[in-house]
LUMDOFI-649413 format. One line per field, with one value per residue: residue number from 1; x, y, z of N, C-alpha, C in turn. Coordinates in steps of 0.02 Angstrom, whole numbers. Example, Ala and Ser with C-alpha at 12.3 -4.5 7.8 and 13.67 -1.06 7.14 Angstrom:
2
k	c(1/2)
n.px	c(660/642)
n.py	c(-284/-112)
n.pz	c(390/354)
ca.px	c(615/684)
ca.py	c(-225/-53)
ca.pz	c(390/357)
c.px	c(660/645)
c.py	c(-165/2)
c.pz	c(390/394)
***
This chain:
323
k	c(1/2/3/4/5/6/7/8/9/10/11/12/13/14/15/16/17/18/19/20/21/22/23/24/25/26/27/28/29/30/31/32/33/34/35/36/37/38/39/40/41/42/43/44/45/46/47/48/49/50/51/52/53/54/55/56/57/58/59/60/61/62/63/64/65/66/67/68/69/70/71/72/73/74/75/76/77/78/79/80/81/82/83/84/85/86/87/88/89/90/91/92/93/94/95/96/97/98/99/100/101/102/103/104/105/106/107/108/109/110/111/112/113/114/115/116/117/118/119/120/121/122/123/124/125/126/127/128/129/130/131/132/133/134/135/136/137/138/139/140/141/142/143/144/145/146/147/148/149/150/151/152/153/154/155/156/157/158/159/160/161/162/163/164/165/166/167/168/169/170/171/172/173/174/175/176/177/178/179/180/181/182/183/184/185/186/187/188/189/190/191/192/193/194/195/196/197/198/199/200/201/202/203/204/205/206/207/208/209/210/211/212/213/214/215/216/217/218/219/220/221/222/223/224/225/226/227/228/229/230/231/232/233/234/235/236/237/238/239/240/241/242/243/244/245/246/247/248/249/250/251/252/253/254/255/256/257/258/259/260/261/262/263/264/265/266/267/268/269/270/271/272/273/274/275/276/277/278/279/280/281/282/283/284/285/286/287/288/289/290/291/292/293/294/295/296/297/298/299/300/301/302/303/304/305/306/307/308/309/310/311/312/313/314/315/316/317/318/319/320/321/322/323)
n.px	c(91/125/110/-27/-76/-32/-106/-235/-230/-210/-331/-414/-375/-417/-554/-573/-546/-654/-760/-741/-772/-908/-956/-931/-1015/-1140/-1146/-1142/-1271/-1334/-1243/-1181/-1049/-897/-799/-664/-669/-758/-684/-571/-628/-675/-552/-492/-578/-559/-427/-431/-435/-470/-564/-560/-671/-667/-745/-852/-1018/-1156/-1109/-1141/-1077/-1122/-1225/-1151/-1078/-1182/-1240/-1135/-1127/-1249/-1240/-1140/-1196/-1184/-1186/-1238/-1207/-1246/-1170/-1205/-1101/-1093/-1072/-1111/-1099/-1059/-924/-978/-1095/-1057/-979/-1055/-1131/-1133/-1276/-1394/-1483/-1645/-1618/-1527/-1397/-1251/-1260/-1192/-1231/-1227/-1156/-1177/-1059/-1040/-1043/-1026/-993/-960/-1023/-951/-1016/-979/-862/-774/-849/-864/-799/-623/-618/-724/-695/-583/-634/-648/-521/-463/-552/-530/-397/-374/-485/-581/-673/-654/-743/-776/-664/-677/-648/-719/-746/-756/-867/-821/-799/-731/-755/-718/-790/-768/-839/-788/-800/-727/-595/-598/-725/-868/-884/-802/-685/-514/-448/-347/-173/-136/-255/-287/-187/-234/-320/-321/-338/-354/-480/-524/-667/-739/-831/-963/-952/-1027/-1113/-1125/-1192/-1314/-1361/-1369/-1469/-1578/-1594/-1622/-1736/-1841/-1962/-1908/-1846/-1703/-1662/-1548/-1432/-1356/-1184/-1067/-1027/-996/-903/-843/-774/-682/-608/-551/-473/-376/-320/-258/-152/-73/-26/117/258/379/550/606/494/434/537/534/410/432/537/473/386/482/551/470/501/563/731/794/899/856/769/698/744/629/544/614/603/465/390/335/329/341/273/241/299/182/127/211/177/41/54/111/14/-97/-51/-40/-175/-227/-163/-221/-360/-347/-320/-192/-58/41/104/167/278/196/73/96/114/-12/-94/-31/-60/-181/-137/-33/-66/-132/-41/69/130/112/218/218/275/246/107/94/149/64/83/32/-5/-15/66/193/201/192/312/400/389)
n.py	c(415/301/206/214/166/34/-13/1/-92/-210/-216/-231/-356/-436/-415/-475/-610/-634/-613/-718/-827/-800/-813/-950/-1009/-970/-1028/-1160/-1188/-1234/-1312/-1466/-1536/-1550/-1457/-1419/-1391/-1282/-1190/-1175/-1119/-995/-941/-923/-828/-715/-696/-650/-740/-871/-1025/-1202/-1330/-1497/-1650/-1796/-1801/-1735/-1699/-1580/-1468/-1361/-1311/-1266/-1157/-1069/-1046/-980/-862/-806/-782/-689/-580/-549/-520/-653/-774/-917/-1028/-1156/-1270/-1343/-1458/-1386/-1252/-1083/-960/-827/-846/-838/-722/-621/-524/-422/-337/-282/-138/-49/74/43/32/-44/-132/-179/-326/-385/-538/-685/-682/-561/-533/-540/-663/-801/-952/-1079/-1209/-1380/-1364/-1432/-1496/-1433/-1384/-1338/-1211/-1135/-1142/-1062/-935/-893/-861/-729/-657/-710/-678/-542/-478/-430/-423/-439/-388/-382/-300/-206/-167/-227/-194/-302/-326/-278/-359/-499/-667/-828/-977/-1135/-1293/-1460/-1617/-1778/-1816/-1940/-1972/-1994/-1893/-1779/-1643/-1621/-1487/-1356/-1331/-1197/-1136/-1201/-1149/-1023/-1037/-1010/-1103/-1280/-1378/-1524/-1625/-1747/-1900/-1887/-1929/-2074/-2034/-1897/-1904/-1957/-1847/-1753/-1810/-1810/-1671/-1628/-1693/-1649/-1520/-1403/-1237/-1134/-975/-872/-751/-598/-582/-514/-374/-324/-219/-240/-359/-322/-233/-321/-399/-306/-282/-405/-405/-311/-372/-413/-518/-633/-644/-773/-856/-817/-853/-990/-1024/-991/-1078/-1200/-1203/-1197/-1315/-1409/-1421/-1523/-1574/-1457/-1354/-1359/-1464/-1612/-1787/-1866/-1783/-1770/-1901/-1930/-1824/-1732/-1595/-1444/-1323/-1150/-976/-912/-996/-977/-846/-863/-951/-869/-764/-843/-901/-787/-753/-868/-861/-743/-774/-864/-788/-737/-619/-620/-731/-901/-1042/-1153/-1105/-1090/-1223/-1271/-1229/-1275/-1393/-1359/-1258/-1312/-1440/-1445/-1392/-1466/-1598/-1766/-1904/-2054/-2154/-2118/-2131/-2267/-2322/-2277/-2154/-2004/-1827/-1764/-1845/-1816/-1678/-1681/-1743/-1640/-1561)
n.pz	c(1271/1193/1294/1320/1199/1203/1313/1260/1156/1228/1299/1188/1139/1245/1230/1106/1138/1224/1136/1050/1133/1155/1025/1000/1095/1049/921/958/995/883/809/848/938/843/885/862/726/718/792/709/592/640/679/553/498/582/551/425/318/196/202/177/188/215/188/196/119/217/344/403/351/271/352/461/407/367/492/560/482/513/650/649/589/451/272/175/51/-46/-156/-262/-324/-482/-621/-737/-708/-744/-757/-757/-689/-560/-538/-594/-728/-879/-934/-1059/-1034/-1025/-1085/-1180/-1133/-1066/-916/-761/-678/-520/-462/-355/-285/-225/-76/105/167/72/28/-51/-111/-119/-201/-282/-378/-495/-657/-690/-755/-704/-568/-569/-577/-451/-408/-425/-346/-218/-193/-229/-181/-268/-426/-602/-738/-907/-923/-823/-654/-507/-340/-199/-57/113/270/174/142/81/107/74/32/14/-64/-30/-145/-199/-228/-339/-487/-459/-472/-455/-355/-422/-380/-368/-332/-214/-134/-107/-3/167/273/280/326/405/417/521/550/673/850/930/1037/1008/887/926/1000/895/813/901/917/787/746/816/858/902/887/862/919/859/914/856/867/827/720/547/553/678/652/552/629/723/637/598/722/752/663/724/838/932/890/944/887/884/877/757/670/691/634/498/472/487/376/275/293/233/101/-18/-57/-22/84/220/224/293/318/306/234/112/72/60/5/-137/-177/-79/41/-3/15/59/152/264/298/333/440/537/552/587/706/787/797/858/981/1030/1044/1143/1250/1262/1241/1150/1026/1049/1018/1031/986/850/815/843/739/628/552/486/401/325/271/146/64/43/-58/-72/-124/-230/-153/-21/-22/-49/66/161/223/289/256/379/459/410/439/578/608/589/700)
ca.px	c(52/139/81/-100/-87/-23/-164/-292/-221/-221/-404/-444/-362/-464/-621/-573/-551/-723/-804/-733/-812/-979/-970/-933/-1075/-1199/-1144/-1155/-1344/-1355/-1192/-1164/-982/-855/-769/-603/-688/-786/-628/-529/-663/-674/-483/-479/-617/-524/-362/-444/-416/-523/-558/-586/-698/-664/-777/-904/-1082/-1199/-1076/-1163/-1031/-1162/-1260/-1101/-1062/-1240/-1247/-1084/-1145/-1307/-1216/-1097/-1235/-1152/-1222/-1218/-1233/-1225/-1165/-1200/-1058/-1115/-1031/-1130/-1094/-1014/-894/-1023/-1147/-1029/-955/-1104/-1120/-1161/-1337/-1417/-1544/-1696/-1589/-1475/-1332/-1232/-1261/-1164/-1273/-1183/-1169/-1180/-994/-1040/-1070/-972/-974/-983/-1015/-942/-1036/-953/-823/-738/-894/-868/-735/-572/-632/-768/-658/-535/-669/-640/-452/-453/-593/-500/-332/-376/-548/-616/-683/-649/-790/-770/-610/-692/-636/-772/-724/-802/-879/-775/-750/-750/-728/-743/-788/-785/-843/-761/-808/-663/-586/-608/-796/-890/-902/-764/-625/-466/-434/-278/-131/-138/-315/-281/-142/-271/-355/-278/-344/-389/-509/-555/-723/-745/-896/-972/-950/-1093/-1154/-1140/-1242/-1378/-1382/-1387/-1533/-1628/-1605/-1647/-1800/-1892/-1989/-1877/-1808/-1655/-1655/-1478/-1423/-1297/-1130/-1021/-1045/-941/-853/-806/-728/-627/-566/-512/-423/-322/-288/-215/-89/-32/-1/189/280/451/589/616/431/427/587/510/357/462/577/425/365/541/571/426/522/613/790/822/948/825/722/715/747/561/518/648/582/393/356/353/348/317/234/273/304/117/118/245/135/-20/73/122/-51/-139/-25/-60/-247/-237/-142/-269/-423/-330/-308/-121/-45/92/104/227/287/137/20/113/101/-85/-128/13/-94/-230/-103/16/-85/-152/13/122/105/147/236/189/303/207/40/102/165/12/108/-12/24/-10/124/253/200/207/383/438/387)
ca.py	c(398/231/166/213/123/-35/-29/-6/-155/-263/-219/-256/-429/-465/-412/-526/-675/-640/-619/-787/-871/-787/-842/-1023/-1028/-959/-1078/-1225/-1199/-1268/-1362/-1510/-1563/-1515/-1398/-1398/-1363/-1215/-1148/-1161/-1073/-928/-917/-899/-766/-661/-686/-625/-792/-915/-1094/-1258/-1381/-1560/-1706/-1829/-1766/-1749/-1685/-1513/-1415/-1304/-1284/-1231/-1093/-1025/-1027/-929/-799/-778/-758/-632/-526/-532/-538/-721/-803/-986/-1048/-1229/-1283/-1400/-1462/-1338/-1183/-1041/-906/-769/-863/-824/-653/-573/-511/-359/-346/-222/-114/-19/130/13/39/-104/-123/-238/-357/-421/-608/-703/-671/-497/-543/-544/-733/-839/-1024/-1114/-1277/-1434/-1326/-1475/-1528/-1391/-1387/-1288/-1144/-1100/-1135/-1007/-872/-873/-846/-657/-635/-732/-646/-468/-453/-393/-462/-399/-409/-339/-252/-160/-198/-213/-212/-343/-295/-294/-412/-547/-734/-886/-1040/-1185/-1362/-1505/-1688/-1813/-1820/-2008/-1982/-1986/-1827/-1724/-1620/-1597/-1416/-1342/-1311/-1123/-1116/-1227/-1105/-963/-1051/-1008/-1165/-1339/-1405/-1589/-1645/-1819/-1921/-1873/-1988/-2106/-1991/-1835/-1919/-1962/-1778/-1722/-1838/-1783/-1600/-1614/-1726/-1618/-1458/-1345/-1191/-1094/-905/-851/-679/-573/-570/-464/-342/-321/-171/-274/-409/-285/-207/-377/-418/-257/-292/-464/-384/-270/-412/-425/-588/-638/-665/-846/-888/-803/-894/-1059/-1031/-991/-1139/-1255/-1203/-1210/-1386/-1453/-1418/-1575/-1555/-1394/-1360/-1374/-1521/-1670/-1850/-1889/-1741/-1791/-1969/-1939/-1764/-1711/-1525/-1419/-1261/-1088/-923/-894/-1038/-944/-788/-887/-981/-814/-732/-892/-908/-727/-757/-923/-835/-692/-805/-901/-740/-719/-556/-633/-804/-940/-1097/-1197/-1076/-1107/-1295/-1283/-1216/-1297/-1442/-1324/-1216/-1348/-1505/-1441/-1360/-1515/-1650/-1830/-1943/-2122/-2194/-2102/-2161/-2340/-2341/-2251/-2095/-1947/-1760/-1749/-1881/-1778/-1614/-1697/-1759/-1578/-1531)
ca.pz	c(1211/1178/1348/1309/1141/1226/1354/1215/1120/1277/1309/1126/1137/1294/1199/1054/1171/1248/1077/1024/1177/1141/959/1006/1133/1007/868/990/999/822/789/905/929/793/918/828/661/731/813/650/547/672/673/484/488/617/519/357/270/171/227/139/233/178/222/157/126/275/407/425/329/248/410/501/375/371/562/575/450/549/715/636/558/387/211/160/-12/-57/-227/-269/-383/-522/-682/-790/-683/-783/-716/-751/-639/-495/-534/-621/-799/-904/-974/-1094/-1001/-1068/-1123/-1224/-1102/-1030/-844/-727/-627/-473/-449/-283/-254/-191/-9/155/172/15/36/-115/-90/-162/-250/-330/-426/-555/-694/-671/-782/-657/-506/-578/-568/-380/-391/-416/-290/-155/-182/-237/-154/-322/-487/-663/-790/-967/-914/-768/-589/-458/-273/-160/8/168/256/122/154/45/145/23/54/-37/-50/-44/-218/-224/-243/-409/-513/-430/-507/-404/-357/-441/-323/-361/-296/-145/-97/-87/59/225/311/255/388/392/460/527/576/745/894/939/1080/972/836/962/1014/831/791/947/904/719/731/859/828/935/845/900/900/865/918/822/915/800/656/498/578/732/624/520/684/750/587/603/787/749/629/771/894/923/891/958/829/882/856/685/635/695/585/431/465/480/306/232/299/194/31/-29/-95/1/139/285/218/334/280/292/180/50/54/47/-22/-205/-167/-14/48/-24/66/87/212/319/318/366/505/585/565/623/775/823/811/906/1046/1052/1068/1204/1303/1266/1205/1099/1014/1060/971/1035/944/780/806/848/675/573/509/444/352/283/244/75/27/29/-102/-60/-184/-232/-98/39/-29/-45/135/205/260/274/263/451/485/390/476/648/613/588/766)
c.px	c(60/108/5/-117/-82/-83/-226/-289/-233/-295/-439/-434/-408/-535/-627/-582/-622/-772/-801/-774/-887/-1000/-979/-997/-1138/-1203/-1162/-1230/-1369/-1307/-1170/-1096/-943/-821/-708/-618/-714/-730/-586/-562/-662/-603/-469/-517/-581/-456/-369/-421/-477/-511/-590/-607/-704/-697/-831/-970/-1118/-1167/-1089/-1114/-1070/-1198/-1212/-1088/-1121/-1253/-1198/-1103/-1203/-1284/-1174/-1133/-1202/-1197/-1194/-1249/-1205/-1225/-1157/-1160/-1080/-1073/-1048/-1127/-1042/-984/-940/-1080/-1123/-1013/-1008/-1088/-1151/-1222/-1356/-1482/-1590/-1668/-1531/-1404/-1315/-1228/-1236/-1212/-1229/-1205/-1168/-1113/-992/-1078/-1012/-946/-1004/-970/-1011/-954/-1014/-912/-789/-785/-903/-800/-688/-587/-674/-734/-611/-568/-662/-571/-440/-491/-559/-435/-338/-437/-585/-628/-679/-695/-788/-719/-621/-685/-690/-748/-778/-811/-827/-815/-777/-716/-759/-735/-814/-790/-821/-775/-741/-655/-593/-681/-811/-901/-865/-703/-575/-454/-361/-238/-133/-199/-313/-239/-177/-309/-306/-277/-377/-414/-546/-610/-727/-815/-903/-965/-1021/-1139/-1172/-1194/-1311/-1405/-1405/-1457/-1590/-1646/-1639/-1713/-1856/-1912/-1956/-1837/-1762/-1655/-1583/-1474/-1357/-1244/-1084/-1047/-985/-885/-811/-754/-669/-579/-522/-458/-363/-283/-239/-149/-44/-3/74/205/355/487/595/553/420/475/566/456/385/502/531/402/422/560/528/448/578/672/821/865/917/779/746/717/678/530/548/621/509/358/381/372/312/281/275/274/237/102/151/205/74/-5/81/55/-95/-117/-44/-133/-261/-217/-195/-333/-411/-314/-235/-109/11/96/170/228/226/80/33/96/27/-120/-88/-22/-142/-196/-63/-13/-106/-98/72/92/146/166/205/213/264/138/43/113/116/35/65/26/34/50/189/258/220/281/426/438/446)
c.py	c(324/184/159/165/50/-57/-41/-73/-215/-272/-248/-332/-465/-468/-465/-596/-687/-649/-689/-836/-863/-819/-918/-1045/-1022/-1012/-1147/-1240/-1240/-1325/-1402/-1542/-1519/-1453/-1372/-1366/-1292/-1167/-1128/-1112/-1002/-899/-888/-835/-706/-646/-660/-676/-834/-986/-1144/-1312/-1447/-1616/-1736/-1791/-1784/-1734/-1613/-1458/-1352/-1270/-1243/-1161/-1045/-1002/-972/-862/-765/-747/-694/-573/-501/-553/-605/-745/-873/-1001/-1123/-1243/-1348/-1402/-1411/-1265/-1144/-986/-846/-782/-845/-749/-601/-559/-445/-374/-279/-199/-80/37/108/27/-26/-89/-187/-263/-401/-494/-622/-694/-607/-504/-545/-616/-769/-913/-1055/-1188/-1328/-1404/-1371/-1516/-1487/-1392/-1330/-1218/-1103/-1091/-1074/-939/-846/-846/-771/-632/-651/-695/-570/-437/-409/-442/-414/-429/-358/-283/-202/-197/-177/-238/-253/-311/-318/-307/-460/-614/-783/-946/-1094/-1254/-1406/-1577/-1722/-1827/-1891/-2019/-1968/-1912/-1769/-1707/-1596/-1522/-1404/-1317/-1235/-1101/-1141/-1179/-1041/-974/-1050/-1075/-1219/-1376/-1470/-1602/-1720/-1836/-1904/-1937/-2015/-2061/-1926/-1847/-1927/-1892/-1741/-1745/-1813/-1711/-1587/-1648/-1702/-1551/-1395/-1304/-1149/-1023/-884/-776/-659/-554/-514/-436/-344/-276/-202/-321/-375/-257/-261/-399/-371/-265/-350/-448/-346/-310/-427/-500/-589/-665/-741/-883/-877/-847/-968/-1072/-1035/-1055/-1199/-1261/-1223/-1284/-1433/-1458/-1468/-1548/-1489/-1406/-1384/-1435/-1579/-1733/-1874/-1848/-1761/-1858/-1971/-1880/-1746/-1637/-1497/-1353/-1200/-1036/-902/-934/-1005/-885/-811/-919/-926/-781/-778/-901/-847/-731/-811/-900/-787/-724/-847/-854/-720/-657/-562/-709/-836/-999/-1144/-1171/-1091/-1180/-1310/-1274/-1242/-1346/-1407/-1287/-1258/-1408/-1502/-1408/-1407/-1573/-1713/-1863/-2013/-2164/-2182/-2134/-2236/-2363/-2312/-2193/-2035/-1881/-1744/-1784/-1842/-1714/-1627/-1711/-1696/-1543/-1555)
c.pz	c(1193/1230/1340/1252/1161/1267/1311/1178/1166/1289/1248/1119/1186/1266/1144/1084/1196/1190/1048/1066/1163/1075/965/1042/1091/952/896/999/940/803/850/891/880/822/882/761/670/749/753/603/575/668/604/470/520/585/447/305/251/197/180/188/194/219/179/166/191/342/431/406/310/307/454/472/380/442/581/544/486/616/706/604/494/329/187/94/-19/-132/-229/-333/-417/-586/-736/-767/-723/-739/-705/-701/-569/-488/-552/-694/-819/-947/-1005/-1062/-1051/-1112/-1168/-1199/-1065/-955/-811/-673/-583/-464/-374/-247/-213/-124/39/163/112/28/-34/-101/-142/-219/-301/-375/-489/-590/-675/-697/-734/-589/-509/-569/-497/-364/-378/-355/-223/-140/-180/-204/-205/-379/-546/-715/-846/-956/-858/-701/-540/-389/-237/-91/60/232/203/136/106/91/97/55/-4/-16/-64/-118/-245/-246/-316/-426/-481/-473/-454/-411/-377/-380/-312/-323/-224/-103/-75/-22/116/261/269/317/373/442/461/552/650/785/902/981/1045/920/867/976/951/810/836/929/837/703/778/828/856/885/889/874/913/868/884/875/891/734/609/522/633/703/590/573/714/702/590/668/784/713/676/829/883/925/900/896/825/860/781/645/635/642/514/419/453/407/260/234/257/121/17/-71/-74/63/204/282/260/290/260/235/114/25/29/13/-91/-206/-107/-17/26/31/96/150/273/345/358/434/557/603/606/695/817/844/864/977/1074/1079/1130/1262/1311/1223/1154/1089/1033/1012/972/992/870/767/805/781/615/525/461/387/302/246/170/33/15/-10/-92/-126/-179/-174/-34/37/-21/27/186/248/240/280/337/483/471/432/549/658/616/657/809)
***
């Protein structure tokens, strides 16, 4: 019985690795370049985590999310965050119907993939409406709890906080995002390919690669993937080392970091490493898999001090020093 279960899990991991390749090939019909970004978003979806996409306007963040939802055959809703957006505009509200009974009208949050576009252009009160949804997979309106559909992902885009009209995201909300994914400008050749593709009349027919049930199955599979004690301990140590003033903190962390990552980072490092191993065709993660996703998990959970900013030390520099 145990042997059959192992064989089934091995076959399922092989299927996950193949599905990942199919997904990437289908997305590449529309999204040119940005391979690491596409990989990171798919990793977070299979790991049942939310992602924050950070980059200047015009880097196809919105197009990427809508393309992924189309390829995955999932219900997709887009919320444009603006300074006047209210929490009820996201979660839904109760209205009085013809029979004078209050009826709950679902907001755009009730979808499999929710694109929170320019999330940091709305005040904290509205940003907070997402907190319960992201953590509990439910919303509470007028004291009644409403479950969100499964699977449920928030993929939020954020403009750099130095730009006009942005509100920094609270640390509590940043911590709800499994990954922080940075988008950069395309290379010269990639931009030529983008302009060629987008200024012609050619349309791409995308085919559905996975269903909602497939994704839920893969999420459960990733939890079952075994991990060696030394790899798990490495992941936890990596998160613990980012906390200044603690026993394991390095000199660089004590010098440049105000506060470090919490226990949720350790959990996400382990889940992310399992998923990274699976899409790479491995049946158990190693230390390289933890390091491959460490930047995505840790960069928004550590806060630099003034000394780091003055000396041009980035979060990535600190994380790299821990390897």
